[in-house]
DRENTOR-36628 format. One record per residue (C-alpha): residue number from 1; residue in three letters; chain; x, y, z. Coordinates in steps of 0.02 Angstrom, whole numbers, plus 50000, padded with zeros to 5 digits. Each point is the difference from the previous one (the first is absolute). Example, Ala and Ser with C-alpha at 12.3 -4.5 7.8 and 13.67 -1.06 7.14 Angstrom:
// DRENTOR-36628
   k   r c  east north    up
   1 ALA A 50615 49775 50390
   2 SER A 50069 50172 49967
***
This chain:
// DRENTOR-36628
   k   r c  east north    up
   1 UNK A 63670 61245 48602
   2 UNK A 49852 49986 49883
   3 UNK A 50035 49911 49836
   4 UNK A 50177 49943 50043
   5 UNK A 50036 49814 49988
   6 UNK A 50073 49926 50159
   7 UNK A 50107 49848 49961
   8 UNK A 50091 50005 50166
   9 UNK A 49941 50058 50170
  10 UNK A 50073 50120 50127
  11 UNK A 50016 49865 50134
  12 UNK A 50069 49825 50014
  13 UNK A 49817 49957 50029
  14 UNK A 49969 50022 49814
  15 UNK A 50103 49846 49964
  16 UNK A 49875 49895 50099
  17 UNK A 49846 50036 49897
  18 UNK A 50023 49860 49873
  19 UNK A 50086 49871 50111
  20 UNK A 49920 49828 49992
  21 UNK A 50134 49897 50086
  22 UNK A 49943 49831 50064
  23 UNK A 49963 49978 50184
  24 UNK A 50057 49855 50109
  25 UNK A 49929 49832 49946
  26 UNK A 49912 49953 50162
  27 UNK A 49821 49947 49965
  28 UNK A 49841 50063 50083
  29 UNK A 49814 49969 50009
  30 UNK A 49873 50133 49954
  31 UNK A 49838 49983 50097
  32 UNK A 49861 50115 49945
  33 UNK A 49818 50043 50017
  34 UNK A 49883 50078 49873
  35 UNK A 49872 50127 50061
  36 UNK A 49846 50044 49898
  37 UNK A 50007 50178 50068
  38 UNK A 50100 50085 50138
  39 UNK A 49995 49890 50154
  40 UNK A 49879 49872 49926
  41 UNK A 50070 49827 49965
  42 UNK A 49948 49914 49839
  43 UNK A 49884 49858 50056
  44 UNK A 49917 49853 49914
  45 UNK A 50088 50032 49835
  46 UNK A 50171 49970 49924
  47 UNK A 50106 50139 49924
  48 UNK A 50139 49967 49876
  49 UNK A 50169 50063 50064
  50 UNK A 50150 50021 49884
  51 UNK A 50178 50033 50056
  52 UNK A 50130 50060 49874
  53 UNK A 50182 50047 50018
  54 UNK A 50026 50187 49980
  55 UNK A 50181 49987 49945
  56 UNK A 50023 49813 49968
  57 UNK A 49899 49882 49888
  58 UNK A 49875 49910 50110
  59 UNK A 49812 49975 50008
  60 UNK A 49887 49895 50110
  61 UNK A 49814 49991 50033
  62 UNK A 49890 49933 50138
  63 UNK A 49820 50014 50059
  64 UNK A 49949 50063 50170
  65 UNK A 49905 49888 50117
  66 UNK A 49820 50043 50045
  67 UNK A 50064 50121 50132
  68 UNK A 50105 50099 49876
  69 UNK A 50167 49929 50058
  70 UNK A 50144 49951 49885
  71 UNK A 50184 49956 50009
  72 UNK A 50154 49983 49890
  73 UNK A 50144 49894 50062
  74 UNK A 50188 49993 49967
  75 UNK A 50017 50178 49934
  76 UNK A 50175 50071 49981
  77 UNK A 50023 50175 50069
  78 UNK A 49953 50136 49877
  79 UNK A 49863 50115 49939
  80 UNK A 49839 49927 49932
  81 UNK A 49838 50059 49921
  82 UNK A 49847 49929 50087
  83 UNK A 49830 50001 49913
  84 UNK A 49835 49943 50075
  85 UNK A 49843 49995 49894
  86 UNK A 49823 49939 50020
  87 UNK A 49857 50018 49874
  88 UNK A 49882 50141 50044
  89 UNK A 50093 50035 50163
  90 UNK A 50152 50087 49927
  91 UNK A 50187 49989 49974
  92 UNK A 50155 50066 50087
  93 UNK A 50185 50004 49957
  94 UNK A 50134 50039 50128
  95 UNK A 50187 49980 50020
  96 UNK A 50063 49882 50135
  97 UNK A 50177 50001 50070
  98 UNK A 50057 49827 50054
  99 UNK A 50152 50015 50112
 100 UNK A 50073 49942 50166
 101 UNK A 49970 50159 50098
 102 UNK A 49814 49996 49958
 103 UNK A 49976 49816 50042
 104 UNK A 49965 49919 50168
 105 UNK A 50118 49873 50079
 106 UNK A 49924 49862 49892
 107 UNK A 50029 50095 49838
 108 UNK A 49817 50050 49977
 109 UNK A 49943 50167 49929
 110 UNK A 49818 50050 50017
 111 UNK A 49909 50114 49880
 112 UNK A 49819 50057 49986
 113 UNK A 49934 50059 49832
 114 UNK A 49833 50088 49975
 115 UNK A 49903 49984 49837
 116 UNK A 49952 50158 49906
 117 UNK A 49863 50021 49869
 118 UNK A 50060 49979 49822
 119 UNK A 49983 50165 49905
 120 UNK A 49882 49989 49851
 121 UNK A 50140 50041 49878
 122 UNK A 50097 49848 50060
 123 UNK A 49865 49872 49970
 124 UNK A 50061 49871 49877
 125 UNK A 49994 50048 49818
 126 UNK A 50097 49879 49894
 127 UNK A 50047 50031 49820
 128 UNK A 49933 49882 49867
 129 UNK A 50178 49941 49962
 130 UNK A 50024 49937 50178
 131 UNK A 49838 49900 49989
 132 UNK A 50073 49902 49854
 133 UNK A 50152 49933 50094
 134 UNK A 50003 49811 49975
 135 UNK A 49985 49883 50148
 136 UNK A 50174 49929 49970
 137 UNK A 50076 50172 50025
 138 UNK A 49900 50028 50159
 139 UNK A 50062 49833 50068
 140 UNK A 50179 50052 49966
 141 UNK A 49969 50161 50095
 142 UNK A 49927 49903 50146
 143 UNK A 50151 49885 50002
 144 UNK A 50113 50153 50004
 145 UNK A 49912 50065 50156
 146 UNK A 50024 49832 50087
 147 UNK A 50186 50007 49959
 148 UNK A 50011 50177 50069
 149 UNK A 49920 49942 50162
 150 UNK A 50147 49879 50017
 151 UNK A 50123 50136 49945
 152 UNK A 50048 49901 49845
 153 UNK A 50015 50156 49896
 154 UNK A 50087 49932 49845
 155 UNK A 49868 49864 49983
 156 UNK A 49863 50130 50023
 157 UNK A 50076 50106 49862
 158 UNK A 50003 49848 49883
 159 UNK A 49813 49972 50029
 160 UNK A 49962 50185 49973
 161 UNK A 50100 50002 49839
 162 UNK A 49904 49848 49939
 163 UNK A 49836 50086 50045
 164 UNK A 50051 50150 49894
 165 UNK A 50052 49886 49857
 166 UNK A 49826 49923 50003
 167 UNK A 49916 50170 50019
 168 UNK A 50110 50148 49949
 169 UNK A 49864 50120 50061
 170 UNK A 49996 49925 50177
 171 UNK A 50021 50165 50092
 172 UNK A 50002 49926 50175
 173 UNK A 50141 49880 49956
 174 UNK A 50099 50138 49915
 175 UNK A 49980 50110 50154
 176 UNK A 50057 49856 50112
 177 UNK A 50157 49978 49893
 178 UNK A 50031 50186 50014
 179 UNK A 49980 49997 50188
 180 UNK A 50127 49859 50017
 181 UNK A 50122 50092 49886
 182 UNK A 49977 50158 50104
 183 UNK A 50033 49905 50162
 184 UNK A 50157 49929 49919
 185 UNK A 50051 50180 49961
 186 UNK A 49986 49971 49813
 187 UNK A 49909 50164 49977
 188 UNK A 50014 50016 49811
 189 UNK A 49930 49826 49978
 190 UNK A 49862 50037 50125
 191 UNK A 49951 50156 49904
 192 UNK A 49982 49898 49839
 193 UNK A 49885 49874 50084
 194 UNK A 49892 50135 50079
 195 UNK A 49983 50091 49834
 196 UNK A 49952 49836 49915
 197 UNK A 49872 49966 50135
 198 UNK A 49922 50172 49976
 199 UNK A 49996 49977 49813
 200 UNK A 49910 49834 50025
 201 UNK A 49875 50078 50121
 202 UNK A 49999 50191 50004
 203 UNK A 49873 49996 50143
 204 UNK A 50116 49901 50116
 205 UNK A 50057 50095 50154
 206 UNK A 50143 49895 50070
 207 UNK A 50117 50015 49850
 208 UNK A 49965 50187 49995
 209 UNK A 50054 50034 50179
 210 UNK A 50143 49875 49983
 211 UNK A 50061 50089 49844
 212 UNK A 50006 50161 50101
 213 UNK A 50117 49916 50123
 214 UNK A 50113 49929 49865
 215 UNK A 50018 50171 49918
 216 UNK A 50059 50075 50164
 217 UNK A 50134 49866 50015
 218 UNK A 50052 50037 49821
 219 UNK A 50019 50186 50044
 220 UNK A 49865 50049 49875
 221 UNK A 49921 50120 50122
 222 UNK A 49888 50106 49884
 223 UNK A 49926 49843 49923
 224 UNK A 49982 49922 50172
 225 UNK A 49906 50156 50057
 226 UNK A 49878 49983 49856
 227 UNK A 49966 49815 50030
 228 UNK A 49985 50018 50188
 229 UNK A 49877 50143 49980
 230 UNK A 49893 49884 49895
 231 UNK A 50010 49866 50134
 232 UNK A 49944 50121 50137
 233 UNK A 49856 50062 49892
 234 UNK A 49947 49821 49969
 235 UNK A 50014 49942 50181
 236 UNK A 50012 50147 50120
 237 UNK A 49998 49883 50151
 238 UNK A 50154 49900 49947
 239 UNK A 50149 50044 50112
 240 UNK A 50126 49932 49873
 241 UNK A 49937 50120 49866
 242 UNK A 50016 50148 50120
 243 UNK A 50171 49942 50058
 244 UNK A 50068 49991 49824
 245 UNK A 49921 50165 49949
 246 UNK A 50074 50081 50155
 247 UNK A 50170 49925 49962
 248 UNK A 49988 50063 49820
 249 UNK A 49964 50177 50060
 250 UNK A 50142 49988 50127
 251 UNK A 50126 49945 49869
 252 UNK A 49945 50144 49889
 253 UNK A 50025 50124 50142
 254 UNK A 49815 50039 50027
 255 UNK A 50003 49974 50188
 256 UNK A 49829 50073 50043
 257 UNK A 49908 49880 49887
 258 UNK A 50114 49858 50054
 259 UNK A 49953 50027 50183
 260 UNK A 49815 50000 49955
 261 UNK A 50005 49828 49920
 262 UNK A 50128 49920 50115
 263 UNK A 49895 50056 50149
 264 UNK A 49848 49924 49916
 265 UNK A 50096 49836 49982
 266 UNK A 50040 50001 50185
 267 UNK A 49819 50036 50045
 268 UNK A 49932 49861 49889
 269 UNK A 50126 49870 50059
 270 UNK A 50100 50051 50153
 271 UNK A 50133 49867 49972
 272 UNK A 50007 50002 49811
 273 UNK A 50142 49898 49927
 274 UNK A 50065 50147 49897
 275 UNK A 50049 50089 50162
 276 UNK A 49921 50171 49962
 277 UNK A 50060 50063 50169
 278 UNK A 50181 49994 49941
 279 UNK A 49958 50106 49848
 280 UNK A 49901 50121 50107
 281 UNK A 50144 50014 50123
 282 UNK A 50121 50040 49859
 283 UNK A 49886 50136 49932
 284 UNK A 49970 50076 50172
 285 UNK A 50185 50000 50039
 286 UNK A 50054 50083 49839
 287 UNK A 49866 50133 50028
 288 UNK A 50057 50036 50178
 289 UNK A 49855 49912 50089
 290 UNK A 50109 49902 50120
 291 UNK A 49867 49955 50129
 292 UNK A 49882 49931 49867
 293 UNK A 50142 49898 49926
 294 UNK A 50045 49926 50169
 295 UNK A 49819 49952 50034
 296 UNK A 49989 49907 49834
 297 UNK A 50163 49907 50035
 298 UNK A 49949 49953 50176
 299 UNK A 49834 49932 49938
 300 UNK A 50090 49906 49862
 301 UNK A 50108 49913 50131
 302 UNK A 49848 49958 50105
 303 UNK A 49915 49915 49853
 304 UNK A 50154 49925 49916
 305 UNK A 50130 49970 50137
 306 UNK A 50092 49864 49902
 307 UNK A 49994 50078 49826
 308 UNK A 50165 50006 49904
 309 UNK A 49996 50189 50020
 310 UNK A 49964 49999 50188
 311 UNK A 50178 50007 50066
 312 UNK A 50047 50144 49884
 313 UNK A 49844 50093 50053
 314 UNK A 50048 49976 50183
 315 UNK A 50173 50068 49964
 316 UNK A 49925 50149 49908
 317 UNK A 49888 50039 50149
 318 UNK A 50145 49981 50121
 319 UNK A 50106 50123 49899
 320 UNK A 49859 50126 49996
 321 UNK A 49970 49986 50188
 322 UNK A 50180 50056 50030
 323 UNK A 49981 50159 49895
 324 UNK A 49942 50164 50076
 325 UNK A 49825 50052 49947
 326 UNK A 50005 50091 49834
 327 UNK A 50167 49931 49941
 328 UNK A 50010 49933 49823
 329 UNK A 50077 49842 49928
***
């Protein structure tokens, strides 16, 4: 197995790994609470909470109240990235699945997020180029974020493009353009934006890890492996970096290393939007570890019961339950 590129899997499950089909357009409310440490509610201070679409262009921000509570209303079903941060108290990023099966009868989904200390290597260091971005360009970037909060993506792109015209070295705006292109499945275009963002600010992390994802989608697996290794070295606590590095190893046929990093993704963010459990299940199945594969699939369904892949996963489990122990597909 080692060293062989896997472009197709051994199971129908393999076809699910890159599915990003839209979910039903019912809207929901996310009600959350920020804890300063496990079990301790953030009190007498306000944390900034950011919600971003994992697979669709969207961003919104709010502040917690003095009890650490926050909410986002009128959210379409889908996968989101949730970030809570508070100066000197820490930061935390987690995936959140917004869907009917996880909501109460009033369409509310509740989520608690616990801040973690910011590693020293992640404290802000901004390149001199980024400090010279003119105020007009920053205002265009801010306008773009407001448009994204209203899901007016084309208008957001226009503001981001204007920001880059005003400041060609505006790495954050270039990365945002790349993210939108990626979510629109324009992977070649996304790669160009991420590379431009890194050229503008070689210290920037987001375009680095995003470039690793774009290279996977472009089937440039050896290059993706290299970039994703760099991302993991730079931020060893980022589940996305581990997920993409694990996926790179998997697609190159290095299953042992793939399992190591995909398992790390799962441990860092149990419901990560990249669905590492599907990749782990595929690896376990093709290596004859049926029980481990079934456990990953069952946990996937528990956490993502309405995902586009869920029904196919249920069918896969049903087929396996009808086979005698030890039989092969």
